[in-house]
N, C-alpha and C positions, 0 to 999 in steps of 0.2 A: 532403485532413482533412473527415471529415465537420464537420457546424456543431458539437454539442455538445464535439466535441473542441476546433475552434477557439475557442470560449469558454471552455472549461477550462483550455488553456494559456495565453489572454488574462489571465484571472481569478488563473492561479498567476504571471504573471510581473508582473501588477501589485501583488498581495498582495505576492510577493518585494518590490518595490521600496518597498512602504509600511512593511515589516517593517523594512529596512535605513534608511531615513531615521530611524523610530521609536529604531530600535537606536542611531544616530549621535547622534540628538538626547539621548536617555540617558545616553550615556556623556560627551558635553559637557558635563552639567550635574553629575553624577559629580564630574568632573576627574581628578586625579591620588589624591585619595580614596575610600574604600570604604563601600559600603551596610552598618547592620549587620544583624545576620543572629544568630537564636538556634538553640541546639539544647537537648537536654532539661538538660543542665549548667545552664543559666541558667534562675534565678526565674523570668522572663518568659514562659516557656516554653510552658507548657499554656495560659495566660492569652491569649497570644497567639494559638495554637491553636484553642481554643474561638471567639472571636471574630472571626479574621480567615481561618481556616482550617478552618473547623469542617466544611466538606465534604471534609478528608480525614480517611482513618477506617485506624485500624490492627487487624491480625486475627494476634496473636502466634504462633511456632512453635507453643507446646504446645497450643496450642488448635485445632490441624489434627489429626486421626486419624494414630498413627505410619505406619499402613499406605500410606494416602496419601502421606505424604511418602516412603516409603522406593521406592514406585511411579515417582514421580514424579521424584526424585533420580537412579533409576536410571536412567529415562527421556532425563534431561538429556544424562548420561555414554556412553548407547548412539545417543544419535544426533553425538554430537561422536566416538566411535571411528569408529563410519561412514562418516563424512565427507559427514555429509548438513547441515550449517552451513555459510554462505557468505555473505563481505560481496560488495554489491548494489553493481554500477555504475550510478550514478545521475545524474540529472540535476538540477543546482542553479547557480543563477545564470549559467543558459546553457552549464555545464562538466558534463565527465563526472567525478565522482569519486569513489574509492570509501569505502565505508562502514568504519569501524575496526572496526563492532560486525558478528559473524558471524551470519546469523537463518537461520530457514525458518518457514513460514507454515502452522499446521495447522488445519481444523475442518471445517463442513461440508460434504461433497462440492458440488464444482462451486461454492464461495464463491471471489472475490480480493480483492484489497485494495491499495490505490492510494497510495503515497507518494514525492512528491518525483518527480512523471512515470514512476514506475516500477509495474507491476501485479506484482503477489506472485499465484502458483496456492496455493490452500491444498491440501497433501497430506492428504487425505481423513482425518478418524477413524472408526472404523467405524460404520455406520450400516444400520437394518434395509433400509430402499429401496434399497439399493445394492450390488451386490457385489463388495468391492474389491478386486484381490489385492496384497498388498504382499511387497515382495521378501525376504524374510525373518519368520522368524515374530516374532524379538523388536521387528521394526518395526512389525508389527501391534499388540504390545505397548505399546509406546512411544506409539501414535497413542492408542490406548486410555487410557493413564493420563491424557495430555493431555483425553480428554474427560469424564473421570470427577472431572479436576480442575475443569474447565470446571463441572460440574454443581454440586459445592461450592462455589466462589466465587460462581456464581449466587443459589444459596439461601443464602449468606452477605451479598450482597448488598441482597437484597432484608430479611434481618436488620436490618444495618446503614442501609439507609435508615429504617425503623422506628422504629429508637431514635433517629435525626437528626430525625426529626421532634416526637417524643416530648421530644426536650430542646427542641428550638425551642419548643416552647409553655409548658414551662417554664421557659425561659430569659427573662432581662430586657432582652435584647441585641435590637434593632428590628428587624420582621419584614423591613424592606428588606434586612436583612444576611444574612440565612439562612432565608426561607420558602423554603420548596421546593412551594409550593401552586399554583403556576402552571409546573411542572414535569412533563413526561408521564412520568416516573418513580415522582411519588408516588401515583401509583396499581398497588398492587402486580399487579393482575390483569393491566395491560397493560404493566408490564415485559419490554421485548424480551428473550431471551436471548442468550448471546452467541455469536456465529457462528463466531468466529477467533481464536486464541491465536498471538501473535507471540512465538517463542520464540529472545531473545537470549543471546547468549554473549560475554563480555566478561572478555579476560585482560592485566591489567595488563602482565604481563613481558612480553607481546608487541605493546602498545599506546605505542609510543616517541615518539609523537606528541601526547599527549594537552594541551589545553589549559588555560590555567590558566582558572577562573570567573571573567569580567571585572567583575562589581556586586560582587559581597561578599566575593570572596577566599575563596571555602568550600573550594578545593581545586582539585585538577585533574576535568577533567570526561571522563568518559568518553561523555557523550550530553549535549549543546547544550541550552540555553534554548529551549523547545519549546511548542508545543499538538497533541496528535495530529491528525491528519487522516483525512480519510475516512470519520467515524463519523456514526452516527444521531444525529442533533440532539440536545444535551444527555441522551447516555448516558453509564452510567457506565463505567470503565476499572478494571481488577483488576486486579493483579500481582502472582505469587505471586514473592519471590525466594530464591535459594541460592547463597550462596557457600561454598565449600570450598577445604580446605587442600590443594595438589600438593605436588611436590618444590621449585618454587621458592619457595613459600611457605613450607617449612620452612628453607630457607635465609637467606630475608629474615627470620624469626621470629628465627633465631638474632641477627640484627645489631641488631633495633628491635622495638617490638612491634608485632602487626597492627592496621591501621586497618580502621575497619568502611567498607562503601561507606553512602552515602545518597543519597535521594532529595528535593532541592532543590526547594522551591516558591517562589515571589513572586505577587502581583499583577501582571498586565499592566501593564508601563510604567509602574510607581509607582514613586516613590521616598520615599516618605511611610513605607510599610508596611516595616518588617523582613523579612527574607527567613528562613523556617525549614527547616532540615536536619534530617531525620529518619533518625537512624541505623538499619541494616537488618542483622539478625540473619540468619543461616541458618534457611531456612522462615519468615519473616515475609513475610504480604501486607501491603500496602494496596490502599485503594480511592480513586479520586477521584469523589467521587459526583454524580450529576446534573450539573448544567451549570459546576461545577469545571475542568472541562480547559478553557472555553470563557471562562473569566474571570481564570483563573490561568493562567501558565507554569512548566512542571518542567524538571530536567535531573537530572543523574546524576552524583554527584560518585563520583569509584572509590576504590576502598578498595584493601587490598593483595594478596586473595586473588584468583581466577579468580571470577566470577560467571556463570550463567546467572538468565534474568528468563524469565517466562510472562507475555505482557499479554495477558490478554481483553477485548475490546470488541465491541461490535456495529458491525461497519463496514457502512458505507452502500453497500448495492450493488443498486437499485435498476436499475443499470447495469452490475451487475460479475457477476451470476452466470452460469453457463453456459447455462442454460435460457433468461435471458434473450437473449442472443445468438444461439442455435438460432432462439428465435423470431422475431426480427430477420433471420435468413438467409430464413426461410422466407418473410417479406413481401416480400422481394427477389424470392427464385426462383417466386413466384405470376406473376412478368411473363415468364417463360419459357415457350415452350410445345414440345413435342417430340414429333414426327410420329410416330407407333407403326409407320407402313409403312415410312418411309425411315430413320429414327433422326435425320431432319436439324430443326435448330432454329431458332424464329423468335420474336420478341417477340409478346405476346399484343396490349398496349397501346401507342400510341406519345404517350401524355397525359404532357405535361412535368414533370407532379408525381409520376408516377410513376417515369417514367425518373432525376428525379433522385434520388428518393427511393431507388432501387435503387443509383446510385454512391455515396452516402451513406452505406448498410449496405457496401457494397465496401471504403470508406476504410477504416469504423469495423471490420470483421471483420481486413482486415490491418494497421491499423495499433498499433492498442487488445488484438490477440488474437495472431497471430500468428507478429508481429515483436516484439513484446515477449516472446513466450511463447519463443522460439528465442533473444532476444537474450541471455537468462540460462543459453545454453549447454545442457549435457546432466543439468542438477541433477537435472532429474524424474525420471527413470527410476531414480533410486538409492532411490526408498521405492516406488512404487507405480506400477502400469500405466493409474492414472485419465484423467491429463491427457495422455498420447500418443496414448491412444485417442479422447478428445476435440478432439486437436487436428489427427487424423488426417481425422476427419469436418468439420472447420469448414475443411480445406483442401479438399476437396472439393467443398461449397458455393461458398468463395472461388473455386473456378476455371471454375465455372459461370457468376459472374460476370462472368468475364474474358471468357467467350464472350458475355454479355449486353452488355457493352461495346464487345465488338468488333463484333457486328449492330446497336448502332445506328451508330458510327460509319462503316460501310459504307454505310448508308441514307443519311445523311448526307453523303457526300463524291458517292456515285453518283448527286446528286439527284433521289433517288425520291420522293420528298416534296416537298410545296408551300414557295414561298420563306418562307412565315410559319412554318411547323413549322418548320423547317430553322433558321431563325433563332433561333426560343425553344428550341429544344433545345442548339443550340449556346451560346447565353451563358446557360445555365442548370449545363449539364457542363464547360463549360472551366473554371472556378475550380478546381472541384472534380478534373478529372485536372490541373490545374497545382499543385495542394496534393498531390495524390497523388507526383508527380514531383519534386518538391522533399523531401518525405517521405521516400521513397526512395533518395534521395542523403544525406539527413541520416542515416538509419540506415543506409547503407552505411558511409558516414564515422564514424560512432562504432565498427562493429565492425571498425576497423582501426585505431583510435586507438592509441598505446602502451600506455595502463592495460588494454586490453583484449587485448592480446597479451600481455601481463604475469602474467595469469591462467593457473591449470593448465589443460591441453588438455581436462580437460571440462567447464570451465566459462566458458571462450572465449564470447564472443558468435557466433553465427552470421548471416549474413547470408542469411536465409532468408523467406519465397520468393526464389528467385535462379536467371534461366535467360539464355543466351544468344540472343541475335537471332535465330538460324537454328535455335531448338528447334522441331519439328513438332508437339509437345503442346501448346505456347500459342498460342492466339488472336491473342493481343496481345504486343507486347516490354517489356522491364521499363523499357526506356528511352525515355521518351515524349517525347521533345523533338522527332521529327520529327513525331510525329500532331499535338503542339501548334503548332507552326509552320503545318502545315497548316492546321490552325482559326482559327489567327489572320490568315491569309489570307482566307480562308472570311467569316469579321467583316465585315474591311476590303470587301469586293467585297459584299458584303450592306448597307453601310451606305454 
């Protein structure tokens, strides 16, 4: 595992642990009682919204063009009908769990979004710089509809921020409470466009395991309290919500009145300020402006009808785009020399830093891209050819890195280098190869877990790349235990 990934996993583990401690402490403080919360039916709702939740903005359905509503809502239903919405098998607190929400990521070509140790690969919306082949014309239209919604919500975000700043200047509320002066979002010219949208589908008639909201008693949660992660710091999140009536809803309506979906908000780990529950009508959009996602937590309280949402965000993609990982591959492969006359390969440099960097990139490609992609089954083949082609190219580069690892190890074992060089190389690469072995074992086990086997065939995780020990096309074995044992023996000899 490359260092960045090691640090990320440690950070997530530490973060999960700290959140759990805070959550337990909060529950202990509350005891058997419930904290207060308000809805628009309460007299204090709008005053609380203005003072404590001022960075939450609403854009009601009638304010959005009818044609855009029609195209987006048609696109939602088309994704559902084509089987393009999937439950994710994510890693939470060291365990694999299936998300109750079905989803798909759509966005700029080559973008990814990482959450709960899972990397989602954006089905690309149409882009002038890329020739994208969609499986059907309908899917192309659906992706285009979300691109148009993205542009609309981006423009609305700019207006909401301007309105917020104007209100803040006229308000008697202290600047410390509501000022956005230090937020990067206040400069409208510098505001980053949303690069992905996470499409979510929640059907309460199929979700039999909804948890009760634990702090306020708001109702059953379709999505638990959380901060959205992997976002550009203090960037706005915009959400378009659409609930609709299906056959099950009609049956339900005969029994009692239909209930609205709500977005719940609370100040993170605060028991003094009442929570806020905002009802969502079909076609409403809401905005978590600036650093609201950082200072507050939100949840989704289930209504009685199925609901789609399109959550537009600025994913932090500095290490999460196809262009990024392709550049990383090129950096590693710059140290591989192919002799034109014979086709034989050798390493250009034996400098420890260069060899170590190549092995880190090797792990990054394998575990952050290839295995993440194939762990999600064949879902991406349902929409377009974009990621299949991209992964084929990345796999070709990764195979070359397997050759580079083999060349380096042959040199170490055959004692063709000086004792000092061998010692430095072995000590620098051993941890990386050891983590590679551990992660291959972990990903293999995840692919065989009970939940993985319960998924539809085309969604089941694939342990890929995988090869048998006697595969002549591979320069290195899949199981590195023998190589690691030999390197451990060498380390003892050199000591």
